DRENNU-386797 format. One line per 10 residues: number of its first residue (from 1); their letters; for each residue x, z, y of C-alpha. Coordinates in pm, 1 decimal, m for minus. Each point is the difference from the previous one (the first is absolute). Layout:
BEGIN
NUM = A = X Z Y; ...
END
This chain:
BEGIN
1 = XXXXXXXXXX = 2060.0 627.9 1775.6; m242.8 m150.2 m247.8; m333.3 m18.8 122.4; m319.5 60.0 m234.0; m307.6 m42.2 98.8; m296.0 257.0 m122.9; m346.5 m44.1 m81.2; m247.0 212.3 m67.0; m302.5 m138.1 m112.1; m331.3 202.1 72.8
11 = XXXXXXXXXX = m353.4 m104.5 m210.9; m314.1 129.3 153.2; m336.7 11.9 m123.7; m175.8 m328.9 97.4; 372.3 m107.5 m315.6; 172.2 m147.1 251.4; 376.8 68.9 98.3; 125.8 94.0 269.2; 411.2 m75.7 103.8; 211.4 200.6 237.9
21 = XXXXXXXXXX = 357.9 m224.5 18.5; 320.9 289.0 76.2; 357.7 m102.6 92.0; 216.1 274.3 110.0; m276.7 219.5 85.7; m161.8 m258.3 193.1; m299.9 m131.5 m30.6; m56.6 m381.2 m90.6; m272.3 m222.9 m104.9; m345.2 162.9 m140.3
31 = XXXXXXXXXX = m211.5 m244.9 m233.4; m303.8 37.6 m199.8; m33.4 m167.2 m354.4; m389.3 m39.1 m198.4; 178.8 168.6 m331.5; 57.5 m375.3 m100.7; 201.4 m54.9 306.3; 186.6 343.4 m116.2; 89.9 m79.2 m312.7; 142.6 m364.0 43.8
41 = XXXXXXXXXX = 189.5 132.4 357.9; 190.8 276.5 m229.3; 66.2 m206.3 m276.9; 317.5 m123.3 284.2; 29.2 387.4 110.6; 331.8 249.7 m205.0; m265.0 277.4 m104.1; 367.4 243.5 115.0; m175.6 m60.4 366.5; m393.8 16.3 m67.2
51 = XXXXXXXXXX = m144.8 342.9 58.6; m361.3 m72.1 m112.6; m232.8 315.8 50.0; m366.8 36.3 98.8; m214.4 65.1 314.6; m153.5 m106.9 325.6; 147.7 m232.1 306.9; m209.1 22.0 326.9; 267.9 m361.8 50.9; m367.3 m211.1 87.2
61 = XXXXXXXXXX = 152.2 m296.7 m214.8; m148.1 m252.5 m306.4; 166.2 m85.4 m201.4; 255.1 m359.0 72.7; 43.3 122.8 303.7; 320.2 142.1 123.2; 150.9 233.4 302.0; 351.5 m87.8 144.6; 138.0 295.9 141.3; m93.6 m111.7 256.0
71 = XXXXXXXXXX = m276.9 33.0 m17.9; m99.8 m404.0 m19.7; m266.7 m103.8 m350.4; m20.4 m328.2 m196.3; m107.4 m80.2 m334.6; 143.5 m29.9 m337.3; m261.7 m174.5 m178.7; 280.2 101.9 m349.9; m141.3 348.6 78.7; m326.8 m60.2 m43.8
END
């Protein structure tokens, strides 16, 4: 069985992009990008696994922050 990761990106009104990773229906990392950081990040993503929509996110994270599936929040400078 091939396991595929999908990325659900939500462009919010503040122009940031929130991405939720999902594998086999299970939530993985949630990370927030600036528009510039998102453009760099999606260059590495196969577009068949990327799903983009406009909307809202109440996660409370800021650009560069990454919340793991366990809830731990770290920072990734490349997402800014």
